[in-house]
N, C-alpha and C positions, 0 to 999 in steps of 0.2 A: 373496450378497456384501454386506458391510457398507459403507455409504456414510459417509465421515468428511470433515468440512469443517473446515479450520483458517482462522481469521481473525485478522489483526493489523493494527496501524496503523503508519504512518511519518509523522513530521512533526507531532506534536500540539503541541509546544512552541515551534517557531521563530517568528521575526518575519516572515520572508519565505518565499515558496514555498508549494506546495500542501500540504494535509493529505490523506493517502491511506490508505484502508483496503483491504485485499486479502484475498480468499478463495481457497483452493486446495482442490479436492475430489478425493478419491481413493477407489477401490474396493479392498477387500481381504477375503479370506475371514474373517479374524479379526484385529481391530486389537490388536496387541501394542505398546503405546506405547513401552516401553523398548527393545525389540528394534529397532523401525523407527528410532527416534531415534538409537540407537547406530550402526546400519548407515549412515545418511546422514551422521551427524557424522564418521564415519571418513573419508569422502571430501570433507569440507568443506561439506556442505549443512546448515548450522546457522543459528542466529540471525544476522540481518544485521549486528548490532552487533559480532559477532566477526570478520567477514570483509570488511566493506565500510564505507566512510565517505567523507566529503568529502575529495577528494585521494588516495584509495586505493580506487578502484572496480574495478580490473581483475578480480580474482577474483570479486567480488560480481556484476559485470555478466555475466561468462561463465556463472556458475551460474544467474542469473536467466533468461538467454536459454535455457539448457538446460531449465529448468522450463517456460517458455512453449512451447518446441518439443515437449516431452513431452506437454503438455496439449492443444495445438492442432494439432500436426502440421506447423507451419511456424515459421521463425525470422524475425521482423520485421527489416527492413533500415534502418528509420528510427524515430525516436521517435514520429512520427505513426502509423506502421504498428503500433507496439506499443500505442499508445492505442486504435486501432481494434480490435485483437485482444482486448484485455482489459477495456476500459472498460464499466462497467455501463450508462452513458448514452452516447448517440451524440454526435458532434461538434457537432451543432446545439445540443443542450442544454448542452454544455460551454462553448460560445462565446456563449450567449444573453445573458449579462450583460456581454459585452465591449463597450466603446465603439466607435463607428464608426472613430475614430482612437485609437491608444494600445494596440491589442491586440498589437502587434509583439513586445514582449519575451516573450510567452507562445507565440505561434503563428507568427511570421514566420521567425525564425532557424532554418535547417535543422540537424538533428542526425542524422548517419548513425550507425547501430549496426553493429558495436560501436564505441563512442566511446572506450573505455579499454583493452579487451582485444584480443587478436589472434584471427584466425580459427582458428589452430591451438589456442589455449587453449580456445576455445569448442567445437571438435570433441572435444577431450579431455574436457571436462566433459559433453558430450552422451553420450559413450560410458560414462563413469563412472556417470552417473545412470541411464542405461538398464540397465546391468548390475545396479546396486544395487536398482532397482525390480523387475527380473525375479527376482532372488534372493529378494526379500521377498514376491513374489506380489502386488505393488501395481501399480495402473494409475491414472495421473493422468487425470481425466476433465474437469476444468474449472478455469479460473482467471479471476477477475473482480476488478476494482478500482473503488472509488468514489473519484473525484477531486474535491476541493473546492479551487478556487483561492481566493486571498485575498478576492476579491469575494464569492464564494458563502459563504465562512466568515464574513466581516464581516456579511453580510446576516442570518445566523442569530444571530450574537452581538448585533447591534442589536435583534433581536426578543426578546432576553432569555434565549437559550439559553447554557449554559456550553459550553466546548470539549469537556468530557467527555460532555455530553449529545449534542452533534453527533456525536462519535465513536461513541457507543453506537447512535445511530440508523443510522449508516452500517453498522455491524456487522449490525444487524437486517435492513436492506434487502438486504444481500448474502446473508444466510442464507435469507431468503424467496425471493430471486431464484433461487438455485441449487437449492433444494428444488423450486421450481416447474419450473425448466428440466429437472431430472433426473428428475422425476416420482415421487419417493418421499421418505419421511422420512429423517433423517440424525442422526448424532451431530455436533453443532457445537461446536467447541472454540475459545474466544476468549482472547486475552490480556486480563488484567484492565484495566478502563477506569479510569485514575486510581487513586483510593483507594476507589472505590465498592465496597461490600460487599453492599448490599441492592438488587437490580435490579428486583424485581417492580413496585415503584411508580415506577420510572424509565423503564420501557419506553415506546417510542413506537410504531413499526409493529407490534410484537407485543402491544400493550396490549389489543387487541380480541379476542385469541385466548384460549381456555380454557387456563389454566396451573396447574401444581402445583409448589410449591417442594420440591425434594428435599434441598438442603443450602445453608446460608449460613454459612460459617466464615471464619476469617482468611485462608485460602489458596484457597478454592474456593466459588463460588456456582453452583448447579446447579438447572436447571428442566426440567420436562417441558412441552412446548407442543404442543397438539393441531394436527396437520397439518404440523408442522415436525420434531418428534422431541425429542431432548434437547439443550439448549444450556447450556454451562458457561463460566464466566469464571474463569480460573485464574492464580494468580501464577506468573510465569516460564514461561508456556505455550510461548513460543518456544524454550525450552531443553529442555522435556520432551516436546513433541509435534511430530513431523516436519512435518505439514501446516501448522502455525502458522509454523514456521521457514521453510518454502518460501514461504509468503505474504509473510513479512517481506522476503525477498530480492527478490521481484518488486516489491513496493511501494517498496523502497529504490531500485531502478533507475529506476522512474517518477519519483520525487521528484528524484533527482539529475539526471535528464535535463532536467527543467524548470528546475532551478536552473542547470545548465550553459547552457541556452538564454538565460536571463536574464543571466547573467554575460557571455556573448558579445555580447549586444545592447548592454549599457552599456559594456563595455570598448572597443568600437569607437567610442564617442562621448566617452569620458572618458579622456584619456591618463594612463597610469600607475595606473589603477584596479586595486586588488587584487581578485581573485575572492573572493566571500563564500560562506560555507556557508548563510547565512540564519538561523543559530541565534543565541542571545544571547551574542555575543562582540564584542570590540573591532573586529575587521575588518568584521563586519556593520554595527555602529554607524557606522563610517567610510563604508562603502559607501552607507548610506542618506543621509548628509549630502552626500557627493561626487557623487551622481547627481541631486541635487535639480534643477539647471538642465536636465540632459538629459531628465529626466522631464517638465518643463514644456514643453520644446520638442517632445517626442514626444507630448504630450497624454495622458500616462499619469495617470489619476486616482489619488489617494492610496488609495482603496478597493481598487484593483486591485494595489497594490504592497505595502503593509504591513498586517499584521493589527492589529485594534483591541487585541487582547491575546493 
């Protein structure tokens, strides 16, 4: 059986909320990328940008929860349970940079799942995904996510790393962790990181491993890494490779869950506050200004709220 791992990011560019990278691993007799992508696209399991977004999460949430259930055997009932099920790091690490006071916007507000979709919708997506995977001879074997809150991201940016470099390191850590957990080399397919084309000199966790460059072109950067397998960074990977699309759906649910929690916290303290996506838009800019006093009262440090860039 061939082991294929798809990795994608959610939230590289926003001003608020976490940056998340997610990996989905599957086993298949022979990976036919076009056939599998077509099979899952037919039932709506495609790039998260096509089916989910701020304010329109019902379909994306139901499909993300179906993916988690297929990979782990259970469906999380809360955001915290989802984090425990898929996070690469444990909760102690995730909260290690939190202030004694001021952690509430990220961790105190409860969020039950499903938050946007219905149980019937989730059941239908579970059945559709199960049938599609069975027809394709595919088994989902793992899903893992790297979660970097604003504080963790700002820490790395202050140390001189670019957001793209932080993103790449998260991809590498996920690939290494899944290959180690599953006990064998894999074909690792990643979305392209920013405009990066030449990865060999940019690697972090993979830099100490013996590598061979197989291809570096405008659309694909492809390497052989001893002990890991083959890793490639491909333009529009989430549209052409099903495991990357599945990873993007799970990552989108995680990010929107934390953004929803943040919105609920501040909306309860600032009358008339509009919920923000966290992206670079006028509503988010207003949200940042209008929550200034509430953040001061709640002792939320700036480093935990807004990214440096």
